[in-house]
C-alpha positions as CSV (number, residue, x, y, z in Angstrom):
1,X,5.5,-26.8,7.2
2,X,8.6,-26.1,9.2
3,X,7.7,-28.8,11.7
4,X,7.9,-31.3,8.8
5,X,11.4,-30.3,7.9
6,X,12.7,-29.6,11.4
7,X,13.8,-33.2,12.2
8,X,15.7,-33.4,8.9
9,X,17.3,-30.0,9.1
10,X,18.2,-29.9,12.8
11,X,21.3,-32.3,12.4
12,X,22.6,-30.1,9.6
13,X,22.2,-26.7,11.3
14,X,23.1,-27.6,14.8
15,X,26.8,-27.9,14.2
16,X,26.8,-24.7,12.1
17,X,25.0,-22.8,14.9
18,X,27.2,-24.2,17.5
19,X,30.3,-23.1,15.5
20,X,29.0,-19.6,15.0
21,X,28.1,-19.2,18.7
22,X,31.5,-20.6,19.9
23,X,33.4,-18.2,17.6
24,X,31.5,-15.1,18.4
25,X,33.7,-12.7,20.3
26,X,32.4,-11.2,23.6
27,X,30.9,-7.7,23.3
28,X,33.4,-4.8,23.7
29,X,30.9,-2.9,25.8
30,X,28.9,-3.6,28.9
31,X,25.4,-4.3,27.7
32,X,23.9,-3.1,31.0
33,X,25.2,0.4,30.7
34,X,24.1,1.0,27.1
35,X,21.0,3.3,27.1
36,X,19.2,5.2,24.4
37,X,19.9,8.9,24.2
38,X,17.4,11.8,23.7
39,X,18.6,11.9,20.1
40,X,17.6,8.2,19.7
41,X,14.3,8.9,21.2
42,X,13.8,11.9,18.9
43,X,14.7,9.8,15.8
44,X,12.2,7.0,16.7
45,X,9.5,9.6,17.6
46,X,9.9,11.3,14.2
47,X,9.7,7.9,12.4
48,X,6.5,7.1,14.3
49,X,5.0,10.5,13.5
50,X,5.9,10.2,9.8
51,X,4.4,6.7,9.7
52,X,1.1,7.9,11.3
53,X,0.9,10.9,8.9
54,X,1.6,8.7,5.9
55,X,-1.2,6.3,7.1
56,X,-3.7,9.2,7.3
57,X,-2.7,10.4,3.8
58,X,-3.0,6.9,2.4
59,X,-6.5,6.5,3.9
60,X,-7.6,9.9,2.5
61,X,-6.4,9.0,-1.0
62,X,-8.0,5.6,-1.0
63,X,-11.3,7.0,0.2
64,X,-11.2,9.8,-2.5
65,X,-10.5,7.2,-5.2
66,X,-13.4,5.0,-3.9
67,X,-15.8,8.0,-3.9
68,X,-14.8,9.0,-7.4
69,X,-15.4,5.5,-8.7
70,X,-18.8,5.4,-7.0
71,X,-19.8,8.7,-8.5
72,X,-18.6,7.6,-12.0
73,X,-20.8,4.5,-11.7
74,X,-23.8,6.5,-10.6
75,X,-23.4,9.0,-13.4
76,X,-23.0,6.1,-16.0
77,X,-26.2,4.5,-14.6
78,X,-28.1,7.8,-14.8
79,X,-27.0,8.3,-18.4
80,X,-27.9,4.7,-19.3
81,X,-31.3,5.1,-17.7
82,X,-31.9,8.4,-19.5
83,X,-30.9,6.9,-22.8
84,X,-33.2,3.9,-22.3
85,X,-36.2,6.0,-21.3
86,X,-36.0,8.5,-24.1
87,X,-37.3,7.5,-27.5
88,X,-34.9,7.1,-30.3
89,X,-33.8,10.5,-31.3
90,X,-34.2,11.4,-35.0
91,X,-31.1,11.7,-37.0
92,X,-29.5,15.0,-36.7
93,X,-30.3,17.3,-39.6
94,X,-27.5,17.9,-42.1
95,X,-25.9,21.2,-41.9
96,X,-26.8,23.6,-44.7
97,X,-24.5,23.6,-47.8
98,X,-22.3,26.6,-47.5
99,X,-20.5,26.1,-50.8
100,X,-21.2,28.8,-53.3
101,X,-21.8,27.8,-56.9
């Protein structure tokens, strides 16, 4: 889809991109000396651990929901089979009249 619009949009965005790149100031630090610190490593490590734990929790919850749905379907099928197999039950007897005359 982008390949269709690329020839049309390239003449529009090329001058804008050229202007932005030409007016970008040089960095104020030496990019070769910037290194991550142990604090940065720890932060990324904690984010990775939290993501993995959330993934395990999500899988556990989805699995539990799926099992509950399967069990509910099985119970409904058993009740339907039992009701279909049993003869029509007679009407329940009416409770005795407890009003005193």
